[in-house]
KEVOZA-26697 format. One line per field, with one value per atom (N, C-alpha, C, CB): x, y, z. Coordinates in steps of 0.001 Angstrom, whole numbers. Glycine has a CB too. Example, Ala and Ser with C-alpha at 12.3 -4.5 7.8 and 13.67 -1.06 7.14 Angstrom:
<vexkols>
xx: [13190:12300:13200:11308:12850:13670:12900:14084];
yy: [-5690:-4500:-3300:-4473:-2250:-1060:30:-598];
zz: [7800:7800:7800:9046:7080:7140:7870:5725];
</vexkols>
This chain:
<vexkols>
xx: [19290:19668:19455:21319:20374:20246:19132:20868:18101:17273:16043:17062:15992:15469:15973:15889:17468:17775:17791:19204:16904:16827:15431:17285:14355:13041:13092:12319:13479:13435:14021:13576:15518:15661:14483:16856:13768:12764:11684:11982:11033:9926:10666:9650:12192:11882:12191:12760:12306:12481:10792:13293:10168:8466:8153:7350:8703:7840:8141:7669:9787:9983:9493:11597:9562:8777:6886:8835:6783:5218:5391:4267:5918:6251:6212:7790:7205:8075:6238:10002:5948:4274:3064:3445:3346:2255:2942:1964:4248:4494:4094:5645:4857:4225:2570:4973:2205:1283:-18:937:986:-238:631:-434:2125:2400:1827:3570:1262:724:-825:758:-1424:-2635:-2556:-3183:-1519:-1655:-1716:233:-802:-555:-1230:710:-2779:-3363:-5095:-3287:-4995:-5976:-5329:-6897:-3985:-3883:-4662:-2513:-4016:-4281:-6107:-3107:-6652:-8221:-8567:-8680:-7752:-7975:-7902:-7822:-6511:-6109:-7262:-4608:-7799:-8615:-9842:-8494:-10208:-11404:-11725:-12667:-10425:-10379:-10232:-9217:-9683:-9818:-10879:-9121];
yy: [10697:9694:10725:8978:12124:13088:13874:13746:14013:14402:13742:15220:12303:11328:10892:10309:11472:11215:12730:10370:13791:14656:14706:15295:14275:14159:13280:13482:11659:11090:11228:10379:12380:12758:13725:13161:14510:15531:14440:16429:14026:12701:12380:11093:11537:10980:12106:9585:13724:14581:14418:16567:14585:15118:13675:16073:12481:11572:11140:10504:11902:11535:12623:11303:14211:15186:14663:16642:14085:13642:12321:13091:11823:10614:11105:9963:12323:12511:13258:13695:14033:15323:14129:16371:12828:11894:11370:10529:10564:10212:11238:9831:12550:13181:13687:14358:13495:14079:12738:15393:11425:10024:10339:7963:10888:10807:11762:10737:12688:14098:13629:15341:12917:12121:11708:11350:10802:9312:9973:8009:11384:11753:12701:12139:13159:14113:12955:15421:11873:10847:10119:10177:9881:9510:10403:9457:11831:12478:13196:13324:12749:12970:11634:12760:10220:9120:8885:8483:9872:10180:11237:10762:12162:13309:12872:14597:11190:11120:9537:11333:9192:8215:8966:7175:10435:11051:11343:11970];
zz: [-28569:-27716:-26332:-28081:-26574:-25686:-25124:-26052:-26390:-25672:-25106:-26167:-25315:-24921:-23004:-26152:-22939:-21634:-20887:-21569:-21328:-21084:-20568:-21926:-21253:-21168:-19753:-22563:-19650:-18824:-17571:-19224:-16965:-15973:-15596:-15954:-16279:-15873:-14970:-17412:-16316:-15637:-14496:-16647:-14250:-13119:-11645:-13170:-12294:-10874:-10742:-10965:-11654:-11344:-11159:-12796:-10818:-10024:-8739:-10644:-8760:-6941:-6542:-6142:-6763:-5994:-5494:-7141:-6970:-6651:-5573:-8301:-5362:-4176:-2771:-4330:-2899:-1760:-1244:-1971:-1829:-1604:-1104:-3822:-1807:-1413:95:-2712:526:1514:2515:1470:2163:3475:3948:3542:2686:3232:3524:2220:3656:4372:5400:3739:6072:7292:7819:7575:7686:8061:8541:6595:7306:7944:8670:7586:9070:10152:11897:9928:11111:12680:13173:13023:12184:12510:13066:11038:12645:13276:13700:12602:14494:15765:16823:16030:16604:17421:17432:17301:17032:16544:17594:14434:17420:18472:19194:18603:20310:21547:22172:21458:21603:22113:22036:21417:21033:21901:23001:20708:23018:24312:25452:24328:25941:27118:27116:27429];
</vexkols>
């Protein structure tokens, strides 16, 4: 059971890192799109 716990901890850490990267990338993309939209309006 100890080995399984170690594998689960590693998997959770990897998924958490992936989620953080996806969220930060989405926020950055959204911010860039808003800048482009405001530049096109003026």
